[in-house]
N, C-alpha and C positions, 0 to 999 in steps of 0.2 A: 612842792609837787615832786613825785618820782621822776628820776632821770630816765626811766625806762619808758615812760609813756610816749606814745607816738605822736606825730604832729598832727595838728587839727585836721579833722575829715569831715566831709559832708555825710550826714547820716538821717535816717528816717526811722520813725516809730509806727509800727502797725499793731493797733490795740483792739482786741474784742472786748467792747464795754460790757457785754454780759458777764464775763468772767472777772472782771476787776471790780473789787468792792468800793474802792475810792479812786476813780479816774482822775480826779483833780490833784490828789497827793500823788499819784503815779507821774503825772506830768510834771509837777513841781520838783519831784526828787530826781528824775531824769535831766530836766532842762538845767537845774542847779548844778548837777555833777558834771555835765558838759561844759557848762559856762566857767566852773572853776579850771576845768583843764583847756580852756580857751578854744573849745570846739564851736563851730557856728551853731545857731538855733536849728534843731532838727525838723524835717518835715514830718508832720503829726497827721495820722489817717486812722480812722476806724473801720472795722469791719462791718459788714451787714449780712443779712439773710441771704440776699442775692449774690454777694461776693465775700466769701468767709477769709480773704486774705491774698489771694493770688493776683488779683487786679491792682491792689494797693502796693504790694511788693514789685511788681512789674513796672508801676509808675515811679517808684523810688528809684530803680535802676535807670529809667530814662532821664529822671532829673538829677543823676550824677551821684547818687548816694554810694558811699563805699562800705557802709555798715547799716544794716536794717535790724532794729530792735523789734523782735516779736513778742508781745505780751498777750498770752490766751492759752487756751487748752490744746490738746494734740490736734484738733481738726484745724485751728489757726496755724499751728507751726507746720502742719503738712502742706496747707496751701501756700505757705510763703517758700517752702522747700521747693515745691513745684515750679515756682516762678524764678527762685534764685539759682538753681542747678545750672551749672555750666557758665553762670555770668561773671564768676570771680569776686562778685559781692559777697561780703561776710554776713552771715546770720548770726545774730545774737540773741538767745532765748532768755526770756525773762518769764518763768511759770507763773501762770495764773490759774489754771484748772486743776481738777483733782488726778488727771493721769500723768501729763508731762513725761512720757517714756523716754524722749530723747534726752531730756535734762537728767533724768535718773541714770541712763545707761552711760552717760558721758561725765558723770560726777559734777555736774553744773548745780550750782547753788539756787535754792529758792527764795533768797533773800534779794530783794530788789537792789539795794546799795551795793551789795557784793557783785551782783550781776553786771552793774554799769561798770564797776572799777576792773572786772575782768576785760571789758572791751578796751578800756583806757589804757591798761597794760599791755595789750597788744599780742596776747597769745592767739594763735590761730592753728586750726588743724582741718585737713581736707578730708573728707569721708566720701565713700561710695553712696550712691543712692539706688534705690529700685525703683523700676519703670513699670507702670502697670497702664497701658494705653497712654492717654496724654496726661497722667498724673505721676508723680512722683512721691516716694515715702522714704524716710530715713532709718525707720524702726522696723516694722513688721507689716506684712500683709498676711491675710488668712482667709480660708473658705471653711465654713462649717461651724462648729461648737463655738469657736472664739468670737465669731459674729454674733451667733445667737446669745452668747453671754452679754455682749455690748447692748444688743437691742432690748433685753430684758432687764437691763439695770435702770433704776430709777433715779433721775436726775436731782431730785430733792435729797435722797439718800447719799449720794456722791458728795453733796455739799456738806452734810452733816457728818458723815463717818469716813469720807475719803475712800481710797481703794477697797475697803471691806465691803463697800456696796456691790462690788462686782461678784463677790461671794453669793449674795442672795440671788442674783442674776443666772450665776453657774448653776446653783441648785435646782432651777426651774427646768434645766434642759438636760440634766445627767441622764435622763432615762430615754431621751429622743432616740430614734432608730439612726443607724450610721448611714454615711453616704455610700455610693458605688461610684468610685472615680477611677481614672487613669492618670497617672503622674509620670511626665516625661522629662528627663533631666539632660540639658545639653544636647537635644535631639535624638537621644538614645531610645532604646525600646521601652514601650510605656509599662510601668509598674501598676498592676491592677489591684486595687485594694479596696476595702470597706471601713475606711476610718471614720472617726468622728470629726477630725478637723486636720487639716494640712496648713501649716505655718511656714512662711517664707521670712527669714529674718535677716536683717543687715546688722542687727545687735541680738543679745540674747537674752535680757532681762525683762520679765513680765511684772504686771502691777504687783505690789507688795514685795518687790526685790527678788522674787523667785527667778533663777536662772535656768531657762529652759534649755538655751543653746550655749554652753559655757565656752565653746571654741569660736564663737562668732566674733569677728573683729569688724568694725565699721570701715576699715580702710585695707581690707585684703583682696579686693577685686572679685569676691565671689559672694554668693547668698548661701545661707544655711537653712536647711528644710528640715522640718520635723512632721513625720506622719504618726498621729496618734490615734490607737485603734483599741480603746477599752470597750468592753461589751457590757459591764454591769459595775454596780457600786464598789465591789471588791477589786476589780480591775482599776478604777479610778484611783482608789486609795493606794494601791500597789504602784501606780503611775507616779502620783504626787510624792510618795516616800522616795521612790527612786530618784526623782529629780532633786529633791532635797539632800539625799545622802550622797548623789553622785560618785558613787563607786562601781565602775564598770558598766555593763549594758543595763539601760532602763527598760523594765517591762513594758510592754505595749507601746513602744516608741521607736521608730526607725529615723535615723538622722543621715542626711546627706549633704553635699555641697555641689553648687552648680552656678554657672553663670546665666543661664536660662532655665526656667522652670515652667512647665505647662501642666495645668491641672484642669481635668475634663471631667464633669459628672453627668449622670443620665437624667438629672432633673435640676431645675434651679436651686441655688443654694445661698444662703446668706454670706455676705463678703465684707471685709473690712481691710482699710489702709491706714496704719499708724493709729489704730483705735477709733478710726472714724468709719462708720457704716457707709458703704457705696450700695448701689442697686444689686439685688440678688442677680445672679447669674448661673449659666452651666459651665462656665470655664473662668480661671483666672491665668493670664499669661504675664509672667513677670521676667524681666531682664535686669541686669545690673549696669550701672553707668559708673565705671571706677572713678574715684578721686574727683568727683564732680561739684562737690558742695564744701565751701569754707565756712567753718564754725569758729566762733569766738570762744576759747576756752582758757582755763586758768594756764598761766605761764610757769611751768616748773622752773624752780631757781637753778637747776642743774643745766637748762637750755637756755643759752644767751639770746637765741633768736629763733622763734618759732613762725615768725612771719613769712618765711621764704617759701613756704609751700602755697601760701595765700598769692604772694606775687606770681608765683609760676601759673596758678589758675587763671589769674587775671590776665596774664600776657597771652595765655592760649585763648581765652575768650575774645580779646581785642583781635588776634589774629584771624579768627573765624569770622569776625565781621568785616 
């Protein structure tokens, strides 16, 4: 056993059974790896339609878990982020859906055994979370076209071709009319725009690896904002090409940073948090909560101890209690 592995810790597993092809194999793999490291048997909980993960993660915290494994898609991960933010309990993402944007942005493996090994090796990173009402997100929030695309994407196609299924969903809405919105950053004067979408990102990578917000960092204490305003197919192509090339200003896109973002539309718009649709609405109000979430990440060989950040968050959470 590696000398760098942490002392045994209480853990829990929150799994979305709809997203996992072989739940029994998942359980055997996780349980065996933890047993080999002399960790106790984990608490095992499945999500449901009524509770996609927040209740299970909150229960894990109450029962003393120090690490919560989350195996599911973006919606499952977001629900657990909401419950774990500010607690000091570490989140370990074991991707199982087709999106898994948090894992992709932070370079987390989609291999189950590797994901468990990352937890045992003890690498930790504290990141910011975005807050939209009572919900928390770690990747992106959006109003407009991005949510329309998600709504139009077929679940069966996602299982067959992965992120490419989103392309079909996007094509269905390329010619939709723009929104009329006011965007206020940190309480400043409203920016009046007619965009197709407004995206608020904690990280910058979209489905398929496209980096929309190249300067976004998950632990810089601010959110990155992109206002996209293409009017026709030629504009969309120019915008996509500009994002791919990343040389100077991107046509039809404005970018900003802020800790508070208020988006207000003249009519209800589709909205999403971390790739999961929420109810349409006329506004999306987002704030940042700096360094609120502890994540299990690979430990760089050059850093002998990445766990100090997690310990600091845990102490802060205990002091608030």
